[in-house]
C-alpha positions as CSV (number, residue, x, y, z in Angstrom):
1,M,-2.2,6.9,-15.8
2,D,-4.9,4.3,-16.6
3,F,-8.8,6.6,-15.7
4,R,-9.5,2.9,-14.2
5,V,-6.9,2.4,-11.5
6,P,-8.4,4.3,-8.6
7,A,-11.3,1.8,-8.7
8,L,-9.4,-1.7,-9.4
9,V,-7.5,-0.6,-6.3
10,A,-10.9,-1.2,-4.4
11,K,-11.3,-3.7,-6.6
12,Q,-8.2,-5.4,-4.7
13,L,-9.3,-4.5,-1.3
14,E,-12.7,-6.1,-1.2
15,G,-10.5,-9.6,-3.1
16,L,-8.2,-9.4,0.3
17,K,-11.1,-9.4,2.4
18,E,-12.6,-12.4,0.1
19,A,-9.2,-14.1,0.6
20,V,-9.4,-13.3,4.1
21,P,-12.7,-12.5,5.9
22,T,-11.1,-12.1,9.4
23,I,-9.0,-9.3,8.3
24,L,-10.4,-5.6,10.2
25,W,-7.0,-3.3,10.0
26,V,-5.6,-3.0,6.4
27,A,-2.3,-1.1,6.3
28,V,-2.0,1.4,3.1
29,L,1.1,1.7,1.6
30,V,1.4,5.1,-0.5
31,D,4.0,7.3,-2.0
32,P,3.2,10.6,-0.7
33,T,4.2,12.1,-3.9
34,N,1.7,10.9,-5.8
35,P,-1.5,12.9,-6.6
36,F,-3.2,10.3,-7.9
37,N,-3.0,8.9,-4.7
38,Q,-5.6,11.0,-3.3
39,E,-8.5,9.2,-5.7
40,V,-6.8,6.3,-5.0
41,L,-7.2,6.6,-1.1
42,H,-10.9,8.1,-1.6
43,N,-11.9,4.7,-3.4
44,L,-10.4,2.6,-1.1
45,E,-12.2,4.5,1.8
46,L,-15.6,3.8,0.5
47,A,-14.4,0.2,-0.4
48,A,-13.2,-0.3,3.5
49,W,-16.3,1.3,4.6
50,A,-18.5,-1.1,3.0
51,L,-16.0,-3.9,4.3
52,G,-16.6,-3.2,8.3
53,V,-12.3,-2.7,7.6
54,Q,-10.1,0.3,8.6
55,L,-7.1,1.3,7.3
56,Q,-4.2,2.9,7.6
57,R,-2.4,5.1,5.8
58,V,1.1,4.3,5.7
59,E,3.7,6.8,3.4
60,A,6.7,6.0,2.2
61,G,8.7,8.7,0.2
62,A,11.7,7.2,-0.6
63,P,13.3,3.8,-0.3
64,A,14.8,5.3,3.6
65,A,11.4,6.0,4.8
66,F,10.4,2.1,4.2
67,E,12.2,0.4,7.3
68,A,9.6,3.2,9.5
69,A,6.9,3.0,7.2
70,F,6.8,-0.9,8.5
71,A,7.5,-0.5,11.8
72,A,4.5,1.6,11.6
73,M,2.3,-1.2,10.5
74,V,3.4,-3.5,13.0
75,H,3.1,-1.3,15.6
76,E,-0.3,-0.8,14.8
77,G,-1.1,-4.2,14.4
78,A,-2.5,-4.1,10.5
79,D,-4.0,-7.3,9.7
80,A,-3.1,-7.4,5.5
81,L,-1.2,-4.6,3.9
82,L,-2.1,-3.1,0.4
83,I,0.5,-1.8,-1.7
84,V,-1.3,1.3,-4.1
85,N,0.5,1.3,-7.4
86,A,3.5,3.8,-7.9
87,A,6.7,3.2,-9.5
88,L,9.0,4.0,-5.9
89,F,6.9,-0.2,-5.5
90,S,8.0,-1.3,-8.3
91,A,10.1,-4.3,-8.8
92,P,12.5,-1.4,-12.1
93,F,13.1,0.3,-8.9
94,W,14.3,-2.0,-6.4
95,G,16.4,-3.4,-8.9
96,R,18.8,-0.6,-8.4
97,F,18.6,-0.8,-4.6
98,V,19.1,-4.2,-4.0
99,K,22.2,-6.1,-4.2
100,N,22.5,-9.8,-6.0
101,D,23.3,-11.2,-2.1
102,G,19.8,-9.6,-0.4
103,T,21.2,-6.6,0.5
104,T,20.6,-2.9,-0.2
105,S,22.8,-0.2,-1.3
106,S,21.8,3.8,-1.3
């Protein structure tokens, strides 16, 4: 894991706020099984405080949890979504679950 990634995620939040200055509530999608997320979330919290943004931590450790995670984001009224880098959220992983017709397999 690259030691610069936690700081990079904070920069992503800064870029998001710069692109959409009106955001106040940002959902952060994380894989709770990844121990690296503690450092990432700490950096995000510092950046959020400096930017005047509230974070909503949303956990999804498996594809079965995605629907509930996105429902929670909508319910809480998130203005934006920041996805913390994890293998679970990468394109190669999704290729195993998304069929050519756009439906998903379990």
